[in-house]
A tleap script that builds the chain and sets N, CA, C and O, in Angstrom:
source leaprc.protein.ff14SB
mol = sequence {
  NMET ARG SER LEU PRO ILE LEU LYS PRO ASN
  SER PRO GLU GLN ASN ILE GLU LEU ILE ARG
  CYS SER ILE SER GLY ASN LEU SER GLY VAL
  GLN ASN ALA ILE ASN ASN GLY SER ASP ILE
  ASN ILE VAL ASP ALA ASN GLY ILE SER ALA
  LEU ILE ALA ALA SER MET ALA GLY HIE LEU
  ASP ILE VAL LYS PHE LEU VAL SER ASN GLY
  ALA ASP VAL THR LEU LYS ASP GLN LEU GLY
  TYR ASP ALA TYR HIE SER ALA MET PHE TYR
  GLY ASP PHE LYS GLY ALA LYS THR GLU PRO
  PHE ASN THR ILE MET SER VAL VAL LYS TYR
  CILE
}
set mol.1.N position { -17.429 -11.339 7.968 }
set mol.1.CA position { -16.022 -11.343 8.003 }
set mol.1.C position { -15.603 -10.068 7.105 }
set mol.1.O position { -16.103 -9.827 6.006 }
set mol.2.N position { -14.754 -9.400 7.645 }
set mol.2.CA position { -14.185 -8.133 6.830 }
set mol.2.C position { -13.578 -8.671 5.531 }
set mol.2.O position { -13.224 -9.848 5.463 }
set mol.3.N position { -13.448 -7.796 4.457 }
set mol.3.CA position { -12.781 -7.832 3.254 }
set mol.3.C position { -11.378 -8.119 3.396 }
set mol.3.O position { -10.828 -7.491 4.301 }
set mol.4.N position { -10.668 -8.900 2.737 }
set mol.4.CA position { -9.307 -8.990 2.789 }
set mol.4.C position { -8.462 -8.143 2.031 }
set mol.4.O position { -8.925 -8.025 0.896 }
set mol.5.N position { -7.299 -7.437 2.207 }
set mol.5.CA position { -7.036 -6.610 1.742 }
set mol.5.C position { -6.330 -6.791 0.106 }
set mol.5.O position { -6.007 -7.914 -0.281 }
set mol.6.N position { -6.175 -5.768 -0.627 }
set mol.6.CA position { -5.615 -5.726 -2.025 }
set mol.6.C position { -3.859 -6.209 -1.836 }
set mol.6.O position { -3.207 -5.505 -1.066 }
set mol.7.N position { -3.320 -7.082 -2.351 }
set mol.7.CA position { -1.910 -7.362 -2.345 }
set mol.7.C position { -1.236 -6.463 -3.250 }
set mol.7.O position { -1.688 -6.432 -4.394 }
set mol.8.N position { -0.176 -5.670 -2.960 }
set mol.8.CA position { 0.786 -4.737 -3.566 }
set mol.8.C position { 1.898 -5.409 -3.683 }
set mol.8.O position { 2.304 -5.830 -2.600 }
set mol.9.N position { 2.708 -5.735 -4.813 }
set mol.9.CA position { 4.141 -5.500 -4.997 }
set mol.9.C position { 4.835 -4.206 -4.310 }
set mol.9.O position { 4.483 -3.027 -4.310 }
set mol.10.N position { 5.854 -4.804 -3.775 }
set mol.10.CA position { 7.012 -3.556 -3.518 }
set mol.10.C position { 7.297 -2.836 -5.000 }
set mol.10.O position { 7.525 -1.639 -5.179 }
set mol.11.N position { 7.230 -3.812 -5.941 }
set mol.11.CA position { 7.849 -2.859 -7.170 }
set mol.11.C position { 7.345 -3.811 -8.014 }
set mol.11.O position { 7.005 -4.965 -7.752 }
set mol.12.N position { 7.327 -3.131 -9.205 }
set mol.12.CA position { 7.026 -3.952 -10.282 }
set mol.12.C position { 7.791 -5.537 -10.772 }
set mol.12.O position { 7.250 -6.503 -11.310 }
set mol.13.N position { 8.836 -5.400 -10.466 }
set mol.13.CA position { 9.180 -7.096 -10.558 }
set mol.13.C position { 9.255 -8.062 -9.413 }
set mol.13.O position { 9.845 -9.141 -9.363 }
set mol.14.N position { 8.524 -7.441 -8.488 }
set mol.14.CA position { 8.443 -8.379 -7.256 }
set mol.14.C position { 7.571 -9.231 -7.189 }
set mol.14.O position { 6.469 -8.886 -6.764 }
set mol.15.N position { 7.861 -10.976 -7.698 }
set mol.15.CA position { 6.753 -11.648 -7.486 }
set mol.15.C position { 6.123 -12.018 -5.860 }
set mol.15.O position { 6.655 -12.366 -4.806 }
set mol.16.N position { 4.955 -11.787 -6.218 }
set mol.16.CA position { 3.852 -12.072 -4.779 }
set mol.16.C position { 2.789 -13.557 -5.412 }
set mol.16.O position { 1.573 -13.724 -5.314 }
set mol.17.N position { 3.728 -14.333 -5.975 }
set mol.17.CA position { 2.716 -15.239 -5.892 }
set mol.17.C position { 2.650 -15.974 -4.750 }
set mol.17.O position { 1.534 -16.365 -4.407 }
set mol.18.N position { 3.286 -16.159 -4.303 }
set mol.18.CA position { 3.183 -16.974 -2.985 }
set mol.18.C position { 2.002 -16.518 -1.884 }
set mol.18.O position { 1.166 -17.157 -1.244 }
set mol.19.N position { 2.316 -15.219 -1.971 }
set mol.19.CA position { 1.214 -14.516 -0.704 }
set mol.19.C position { -0.168 -14.791 -1.610 }
set mol.19.O position { -1.052 -15.409 -1.016 }
set mol.20.N position { -0.408 -14.433 -2.844 }
set mol.20.CA position { -1.752 -14.441 -3.490 }
set mol.20.C position { -2.123 -15.652 -3.488 }
set mol.20.O position { -3.340 -15.761 -3.337 }
set mol.21.N position { -1.522 -16.693 -3.604 }
set mol.21.CA position { -1.851 -18.352 -3.336 }
set mol.21.C position { -2.232 -18.511 -2.147 }
set mol.21.O position { -3.259 -19.147 -1.911 }
set mol.22.N position { -1.548 -18.013 -1.254 }
set mol.22.CA position { -1.789 -17.819 0.586 }
set mol.22.C position { -3.397 -17.098 0.774 }
set mol.22.O position { -4.308 -17.569 1.456 }
set mol.23.N position { -3.421 -16.317 0.274 }
set mol.23.CA position { -4.664 -15.976 0.911 }
set mol.23.C position { -5.778 -16.166 -0.477 }
set mol.23.O position { -6.852 -15.566 -0.498 }
set mol.24.N position { -5.453 -16.836 -1.292 }
set mol.24.CA position { -6.826 -17.040 -1.808 }
set mol.24.C position { -6.760 -19.009 -2.000 }
set mol.24.O position { -7.245 -19.831 -2.778 }
set mol.25.N position { -6.083 -19.030 -1.081 }
set mol.25.CA position { -6.225 -20.798 -0.682 }
set mol.25.C position { -6.204 -21.826 -1.453 }
set mol.25.O position { -6.958 -22.798 -1.481 }
set mol.26.N position { -4.967 -21.471 -2.313 }
set mol.26.CA position { -4.430 -22.297 -3.171 }
set mol.26.C position { -2.980 -23.247 -2.738 }
set mol.26.O position { -1.889 -23.150 -3.299 }
set mol.27.N position { -3.266 -24.012 -1.780 }
set mol.27.CA position { -2.188 -24.666 -1.417 }
set mol.27.C position { -1.130 -25.289 -2.318 }
set mol.27.O position { 0.054 -25.408 -2.003 }
set mol.28.N position { -1.757 -25.733 -3.647 }
set mol.28.CA position { -0.425 -26.339 -4.246 }
set mol.28.C position { -0.163 -25.323 -4.798 }
set mol.28.O position { 0.928 -25.528 -5.331 }
set mol.29.N position { -0.446 -24.439 -4.990 }
set mol.29.CA position { 0.102 -22.982 -5.860 }
set mol.29.C position { 1.228 -22.635 -4.342 }
set mol.29.O position { 2.369 -22.363 -4.717 }
set mol.30.N position { 1.081 -22.616 -2.990 }
set mol.30.CA position { 1.629 -22.528 -2.332 }
set mol.30.C position { 3.136 -23.208 -2.181 }
set mol.30.O position { 4.188 -22.757 -1.728 }
set mol.31.N position { 2.766 -24.545 -2.783 }
set mol.31.CA position { 3.780 -25.405 -2.645 }
set mol.31.C position { 4.708 -25.542 -3.602 }
set mol.31.O position { 5.843 -25.956 -3.369 }
set mol.32.N position { 4.198 -25.130 -4.984 }
set mol.32.CA position { 4.802 -24.887 -6.074 }
set mol.32.C position { 5.637 -23.436 -5.811 }
set mol.32.O position { 6.706 -23.278 -6.400 }
set mol.33.N position { 5.238 -22.625 -5.118 }
set mol.33.CA position { 6.019 -21.285 -5.009 }
set mol.33.C position { 7.526 -21.548 -4.527 }
set mol.33.O position { 8.611 -21.103 -4.901 }
set mol.34.N position { 7.058 -22.631 -3.351 }
set mol.34.CA position { 7.900 -22.801 -2.491 }
set mol.34.C position { 9.259 -23.730 -2.778 }
set mol.34.O position { 10.421 -23.662 -2.377 }
set mol.35.N position { 8.627 -24.516 -3.560 }
set mol.35.CA position { 9.783 -25.550 -4.086 }
set mol.35.C position { 10.397 -24.827 -5.395 }
set mol.35.O position { 11.491 -25.289 -5.719 }
set mol.36.N position { 10.021 -24.027 -6.019 }
set mol.36.CA position { 10.374 -23.195 -7.118 }
set mol.36.C position { 11.150 -21.968 -6.465 }
set mol.36.O position { 11.224 -20.929 -7.120 }
set mol.37.N position { 11.692 -22.035 -5.292 }
set mol.37.CA position { 12.461 -21.014 -4.615 }
set mol.37.C position { 11.954 -19.613 -4.385 }
set mol.37.O position { 12.620 -18.632 -4.718 }
set mol.38.N position { 10.636 -19.517 -3.749 }
set mol.38.CA position { 10.107 -17.906 -3.550 }
set mol.38.C position { 10.905 -18.139 -2.065 }
set mol.38.O position { 11.470 -19.212 -1.854 }
set mol.39.N position { 10.906 -17.318 -1.303 }
set mol.39.CA position { 11.477 -16.752 0.004 }
set mol.39.C position { 9.568 -16.656 0.852 }
set mol.39.O position { 8.620 -15.903 0.629 }
set mol.40.N position { 9.749 -17.739 1.754 }
set mol.40.CA position { 8.603 -18.051 2.531 }
set mol.40.C position { 8.349 -16.914 3.289 }
set mol.40.O position { 7.266 -17.001 3.868 }
set mol.41.N position { 8.937 -15.904 3.493 }
set mol.41.CA position { 8.790 -14.944 4.387 }
set mol.41.C position { 8.871 -13.440 3.798 }
set mol.41.O position { 9.187 -12.385 4.348 }
set mol.42.N position { 8.381 -13.798 2.184 }
set mol.42.CA position { 8.615 -12.267 1.690 }
set mol.42.C position { 6.923 -11.536 1.596 }
set mol.42.O position { 5.801 -12.015 1.431 }
set mol.43.N position { 7.471 -10.145 1.800 }
set mol.43.CA position { 6.360 -9.271 1.949 }
set mol.43.C position { 6.039 -8.788 0.975 }
set mol.43.O position { 6.656 -8.943 -0.079 }
set mol.44.N position { 4.895 -8.020 1.118 }
set mol.44.CA position { 4.414 -6.909 -0.210 }
set mol.44.C position { 4.439 -5.604 0.423 }
set mol.44.O position { 4.888 -5.324 1.534 }
set mol.45.N position { 4.037 -5.041 -0.212 }
set mol.45.CA position { 4.250 -3.488 -0.095 }
set mol.45.C position { 3.758 -2.918 1.675 }
set mol.45.O position { 4.315 -2.240 2.538 }
set mol.46.N position { 2.496 -3.602 1.566 }
set mol.46.CA position { 2.154 -3.276 2.995 }
set mol.46.C position { 2.454 -4.194 4.238 }
set mol.46.O position { 1.938 -4.021 5.343 }
set mol.47.N position { 3.479 -5.336 3.881 }
set mol.47.CA position { 4.263 -5.968 4.844 }
set mol.47.C position { 3.525 -7.236 5.252 }
set mol.47.O position { 3.824 -7.774 6.319 }
set mol.48.N position { 2.278 -7.909 4.217 }
set mol.48.CA position { 1.698 -8.833 4.323 }
set mol.48.C position { 2.615 -10.002 3.707 }
set mol.48.O position { 3.002 -10.106 2.543 }
set mol.49.N position { 2.915 -11.049 5.047 }
set mol.49.CA position { 3.328 -11.944 4.098 }
set mol.49.C position { 2.588 -13.200 4.142 }
set mol.49.O position { 1.563 -13.199 4.823 }
set mol.50.N position { 2.852 -14.047 3.665 }
set mol.50.CA position { 1.864 -15.466 2.991 }
set mol.50.C position { 1.506 -16.315 4.215 }
set mol.50.O position { 0.804 -17.312 4.042 }
set mol.51.N position { 1.846 -16.059 5.177 }
set mol.51.CA position { 1.645 -16.453 6.635 }
set mol.51.C position { 0.663 -15.627 7.343 }
set mol.51.O position { -0.074 -16.078 8.220 }
set mol.52.N position { 0.666 -14.487 6.972 }
set mol.52.CA position { -0.512 -13.370 7.699 }
set mol.52.C position { -1.511 -13.643 6.577 }
set mol.52.O position { -2.554 -14.209 6.905 }
set mol.53.N position { -1.360 -13.367 5.498 }
set mol.53.CA position { -2.603 -13.686 4.172 }
set mol.53.C position { -3.386 -15.008 4.490 }
set mol.53.O position { -4.616 -14.976 4.504 }
set mol.54.N position { -2.808 -15.988 4.706 }
set mol.54.CA position { -3.575 -17.290 5.123 }
set mol.54.C position { -4.060 -16.994 6.577 }
set mol.54.O position { -5.096 -17.557 6.932 }
set mol.55.N position { -3.635 -16.448 7.161 }
set mol.55.CA position { -4.431 -16.422 8.627 }
set mol.55.C position { -5.464 -15.738 8.356 }
set mol.55.O position { -6.510 -16.386 8.390 }
set mol.56.N position { -5.584 -14.266 8.004 }
set mol.56.CA position { -6.545 -13.407 7.601 }
set mol.56.C position { -7.606 -14.115 6.866 }
set mol.56.O position { -8.800 -13.894 7.072 }
set mol.57.N position { -7.078 -15.136 5.838 }
set mol.57.CA position { -8.399 -15.561 5.066 }
set mol.57.C position { -8.905 -17.032 5.662 }
set mol.57.O position { -9.880 -17.577 5.144 }
set mol.58.N position { -8.362 -17.505 6.516 }
set mol.58.CA position { -8.488 -19.020 7.596 }
set mol.58.C position { -8.008 -19.910 6.699 }
set mol.58.O position { -8.842 -20.799 6.529 }
set mol.59.N position { -7.261 -20.030 6.204 }
set mol.59.CA position { -6.766 -21.173 5.446 }
set mol.59.C position { -5.705 -21.914 6.420 }
set mol.59.O position { -4.499 -21.675 6.478 }
set mol.60.N position { -6.338 -22.747 7.077 }
set mol.60.CA position { -5.582 -23.536 7.795 }
set mol.60.C position { -4.357 -24.251 7.605 }
set mol.60.O position { -3.265 -24.276 8.174 }
set mol.61.N position { -5.088 -25.047 6.246 }
set mol.61.CA position { -3.801 -25.918 5.956 }
set mol.61.C position { -2.425 -25.281 5.359 }
set mol.61.O position { -1.319 -25.819 5.325 }
set mol.62.N position { -2.785 -24.030 4.913 }
set mol.62.CA position { -1.798 -22.876 4.313 }
set mol.62.C position { -0.704 -22.699 5.325 }
set mol.62.O position { 0.504 -22.938 5.297 }
set mol.63.N position { -1.739 -22.069 6.474 }
set mol.63.CA position { -1.032 -21.798 7.555 }
set mol.63.C position { -0.056 -22.917 8.620 }
set mol.63.O position { 1.021 -22.626 9.140 }
set mol.64.N position { -0.692 -24.051 8.728 }
set mol.64.CA position { -0.170 -25.292 8.825 }
set mol.64.C position { 1.506 -25.795 7.842 }
set mol.64.O position { 2.593 -26.181 8.271 }
set mol.65.N position { 1.055 -25.572 6.572 }
set mol.65.CA position { 2.440 -25.562 5.668 }
set mol.65.C position { 3.068 -25.037 5.860 }
set mol.65.O position { 4.198 -25.522 5.894 }
set mol.66.N position { 2.881 -23.502 6.171 }
set mol.66.CA position { 3.612 -22.767 6.169 }
set mol.66.C position { 4.717 -22.353 7.170 }
set mol.66.O position { 5.837 -21.913 6.908 }
set mol.67.N position { 4.156 -22.591 8.368 }
set mol.67.CA position { 4.825 -22.783 9.668 }
set mol.67.C position { 5.581 -24.193 9.775 }
set mol.67.O position { 6.524 -24.272 10.562 }
set mol.68.N position { 5.293 -25.051 9.190 }
set mol.68.CA position { 6.278 -26.436 9.188 }
set mol.68.C position { 7.260 -26.307 8.299 }
set mol.68.O position { 8.276 -27.000 8.249 }
set mol.69.N position { 6.897 -25.219 7.432 }
set mol.69.CA position { 8.750 -25.044 6.063 }
set mol.69.C position { 8.866 -23.789 6.851 }
set mol.69.O position { 8.497 -22.893 6.092 }
set mol.70.N position { 9.191 -23.292 7.985 }
set mol.70.CA position { 9.914 -22.418 8.565 }
set mol.70.C position { 9.608 -20.674 8.431 }
set mol.70.O position { 10.415 -19.744 8.451 }
set mol.71.N position { 7.897 -20.667 8.268 }
set mol.71.CA position { 7.696 -18.802 7.919 }
set mol.71.C position { 7.910 -18.293 9.126 }
set mol.71.O position { 7.886 -18.973 10.152 }
set mol.72.N position { 8.089 -17.302 9.094 }
set mol.72.CA position { 8.556 -16.765 10.640 }
set mol.72.C position { 7.265 -15.997 10.756 }
set mol.72.O position { 6.878 -15.087 10.023 }
set mol.73.N position { 6.511 -16.659 12.080 }
set mol.73.CA position { 5.486 -16.149 12.901 }
set mol.73.C position { 5.321 -14.850 13.651 }
set mol.73.O position { 4.297 -14.295 14.048 }
set mol.74.N position { 6.807 -14.450 13.760 }
set mol.74.CA position { 6.833 -12.767 14.241 }
set mol.74.C position { 6.848 -11.666 13.221 }
set mol.74.O position { 7.488 -10.656 13.511 }
set mol.75.N position { 6.209 -11.726 12.028 }
set mol.75.CA position { 6.629 -10.829 10.860 }
set mol.75.C position { 4.824 -10.148 11.221 }
set mol.75.O position { 3.712 -10.637 11.423 }
set mol.76.N position { 5.471 -8.705 11.131 }
set mol.76.CA position { 3.949 -8.131 11.366 }
set mol.76.C position { 3.971 -7.020 10.152 }
set mol.76.O position { 4.985 -6.584 9.607 }
set mol.77.N position { 2.521 -6.646 9.842 }
set mol.77.CA position { 2.422 -5.927 8.744 }
set mol.77.C position { 2.797 -4.680 8.764 }
set mol.77.O position { 3.897 -4.572 9.304 }
set mol.78.N position { 2.286 -3.529 8.349 }
set mol.78.CA position { 2.393 -1.871 8.486 }
set mol.78.C position { 1.836 -1.630 9.551 }
set mol.78.O position { 2.355 -0.800 10.298 }
set mol.79.N position { 0.250 -2.486 10.040 }
set mol.79.CA position { -0.230 -1.732 10.845 }
set mol.79.C position { -0.069 -2.602 12.273 }
set mol.79.O position { -0.731 -2.431 13.296 }
set mol.80.N position { 1.003 -3.588 12.049 }
set mol.80.CA position { 1.430 -3.999 13.164 }
set mol.80.C position { 1.058 -5.375 13.872 }
set mol.80.O position { 1.365 -5.934 14.925 }
set mol.81.N position { 0.130 -5.684 12.624 }
set mol.81.CA position { -0.703 -7.141 12.976 }
set mol.81.C position { 0.417 -8.201 12.567 }
set mol.81.O position { 1.132 -7.877 11.619 }
set mol.82.N position { 0.648 -9.444 13.184 }
set mol.82.CA position { 0.958 -10.592 12.828 }
set mol.82.C position { 0.339 -11.554 12.459 }
set mol.82.O position { -0.878 -11.390 12.544 }
set mol.83.N position { 0.764 -12.839 11.945 }
set mol.83.CA position { -0.052 -13.620 11.843 }
set mol.83.C position { -1.538 -13.981 12.881 }
set mol.83.O position { -2.691 -14.172 12.496 }
set mol.84.N position { -1.041 -13.982 14.144 }
set mol.84.CA position { -1.898 -14.538 15.267 }
set mol.84.C position { -2.754 -13.423 15.588 }
set mol.84.O position { -3.888 -13.687 15.986 }
set mol.85.N position { -2.409 -12.264 15.483 }
set mol.85.CA position { -3.691 -10.964 15.119 }
set mol.85.C position { -4.465 -10.745 14.153 }
set mol.85.O position { -5.496 -10.076 14.225 }
set mol.86.N position { -3.979 -11.357 13.051 }
set mol.86.CA position { -4.555 -11.103 11.910 }
set mol.86.C position { -5.782 -12.301 11.813 }
set mol.86.O position { -6.758 -12.278 11.064 }
set mol.87.N position { -5.468 -13.197 12.666 }
set mol.87.CA position { -6.348 -14.270 12.582 }
set mol.87.C position { -7.352 -13.997 13.724 }
set mol.87.O position { -8.269 -14.816 13.662 }
set mol.88.N position { -7.466 -13.285 14.559 }
set mol.88.CA position { -8.048 -12.769 15.740 }
set mol.88.C position { -9.152 -11.731 15.058 }
set mol.88.O position { -10.380 -11.825 15.057 }
set mol.89.N position { -8.131 -10.513 14.369 }
set mol.89.CA position { -8.991 -9.635 13.577 }
set mol.89.C position { -9.813 -10.226 12.621 }
set mol.89.O position { -10.952 -9.813 12.843 }
set mol.90.N position { -9.810 -10.879 11.800 }
set mol.90.CA position { -10.477 -11.347 10.874 }
set mol.90.C position { -11.738 -12.547 11.236 }
set mol.90.O position { -12.767 -12.928 10.677 }
set mol.91.N position { -11.097 -12.834 12.336 }
set mol.91.CA position { -12.499 -14.187 12.863 }
set mol.91.C position { -13.362 -13.125 13.713 }
set mol.91.O position { -14.272 -13.531 14.436 }
set mol.92.N position { -13.111 -12.007 13.628 }
set mol.92.CA position { -14.272 -11.318 14.541 }
set mol.92.C position { -14.233 -11.261 15.730 }
set mol.92.O position { -15.235 -11.551 16.383 }
set mol.93.N position { -13.133 -10.894 16.297 }
set mol.93.CA position { -12.532 -10.915 17.393 }
set mol.93.C position { -13.380 -11.882 18.579 }
set mol.93.O position { -13.792 -11.583 19.700 }
set mol.94.N position { -13.437 -13.184 17.785 }
set mol.94.CA position { -14.118 -13.958 18.442 }
set mol.94.C position { -12.976 -15.263 18.329 }
set mol.94.O position { -13.353 -16.433 18.260 }
set mol.95.N position { -11.681 -14.902 18.323 }
set mol.95.CA position { -11.028 -15.946 18.005 }
set mol.95.C position { -10.863 -17.385 18.604 }
set mol.95.O position { -10.531 -18.388 17.972 }
set mol.96.N position { -11.126 -17.308 19.804 }
set mol.96.CA position { -11.351 -18.486 20.893 }
set mol.96.C position { -12.332 -19.058 20.326 }
set mol.96.O position { -12.310 -20.269 20.543 }
set mol.97.N position { -13.304 -18.678 19.607 }
set mol.97.CA position { -14.598 -19.691 19.429 }
set mol.97.C position { -15.027 -19.855 18.257 }
set mol.97.O position { -16.005 -20.561 18.013 }
set mol.98.N position { -14.144 -19.026 17.088 }
set mol.98.CA position { -14.687 -19.016 15.800 }
set mol.98.C position { -13.850 -19.714 14.735 }
set mol.98.O position { -13.070 -18.962 14.150 }
set mol.99.N position { -13.843 -21.167 14.306 }
set mol.99.CA position { -13.130 -22.102 13.350 }
set mol.99.C position { -13.195 -21.350 12.212 }
set mol.99.O position { -14.341 -21.125 11.824 }
set mol.100.N position { -12.244 -20.865 11.521 }
set mol.100.CA position { -10.598 -21.950 12.064 }
set mol.100.C position { -9.838 -21.017 12.577 }
set mol.100.O position { -8.620 -21.192 12.615 }
set mol.101.N position { -10.400 -19.896 13.048 }
set mol.101.CA position { -9.182 -18.590 13.422 }
set mol.101.C position { -8.801 -19.071 14.594 }
set mol.101.O position { -7.631 -18.776 14.839 }
set mol.102.N position { -9.374 -19.755 15.495 }
set mol.102.CA position { -9.421 -20.340 16.758 }
set mol.102.C position { -8.093 -20.956 16.931 }
set mol.102.O position { -7.388 -20.664 17.897 }
set mol.103.N position { -7.649 -21.988 15.825 }
set mol.103.CA position { -6.709 -22.897 15.537 }
set mol.103.C position { -5.853 -22.387 15.011 }
set mol.103.O position { -4.755 -22.738 15.443 }
set mol.104.N position { -5.825 -21.380 13.904 }
set mol.104.CA position { -4.865 -20.632 13.438 }
set mol.104.C position { -3.926 -20.340 14.657 }
set mol.104.O position { -2.879 -20.913 14.960 }
set mol.105.N position { -4.700 -19.083 15.409 }
set mol.105.CA position { -4.311 -18.484 16.248 }
set mol.105.C position { -3.336 -19.396 17.579 }
set mol.105.O position { -2.613 -18.824 18.395 }
set mol.106.N position { -3.555 -20.857 17.509 }
set mol.106.CA position { -2.710 -21.568 18.350 }
set mol.106.C position { -1.724 -22.287 17.485 }
set mol.106.O position { -0.679 -22.717 17.974 }
set mol.107.N position { -1.979 -22.417 16.371 }
set mol.107.CA position { -0.560 -22.628 15.192 }
set mol.107.C position { 0.497 -21.358 15.300 }
set mol.107.O position { 1.705 -21.323 15.066 }
set mol.108.N position { -0.117 -20.665 15.597 }
set mol.108.CA position { 0.710 -19.207 15.119 }
set mol.108.C position { 1.462 -18.792 16.286 }
set mol.108.O position { 2.562 -18.242 16.229 }
set mol.109.N position { 0.742 -19.115 17.496 }
set mol.109.CA position { 1.090 -18.168 18.653 }
set mol.109.C position { 2.887 -18.586 19.142 }
set mol.109.O position { 3.423 -19.691 19.062 }
set mol.110.N position { 3.354 -17.580 19.526 }
set mol.110.CA position { 4.793 -17.535 19.714 }
set mol.110.C position { 4.757 -16.689 21.260 }
set mol.110.O position { 5.592 -16.934 22.131 }
set mol.111.N position { 4.026 -16.010 21.375 }
set mol.111.CA position { 4.417 -15.140 22.715 }
set mol.111.C position { 4.310 -16.111 24.304 }
set mol.111.O position { 4.579 -15.571 25.377 }
savepdb mol mol.pdb
quit
């Protein structure tokens, strides 16, 4: 598996805890951040959203939670990857054969 990117806030004041919890697999942290008013579509300095982060890391439960709570599946990071393509890339380009990435791809597919 490829190494996950280092998350960077857009500014020192930006709170990216939602994204950090998403990439680390902390579902309760994601839920708390959303309940405490975090923007579900917040992005870091590289354009990585919570949904993209969870897709990269293979956290299906967080992907499902974010999508069911209105996360934008069309957001793209600075490299042009959306959640679908992030899951494909981090699933070693075997997205249709590698769990949980193939399921994530079906959850976030919008095309």
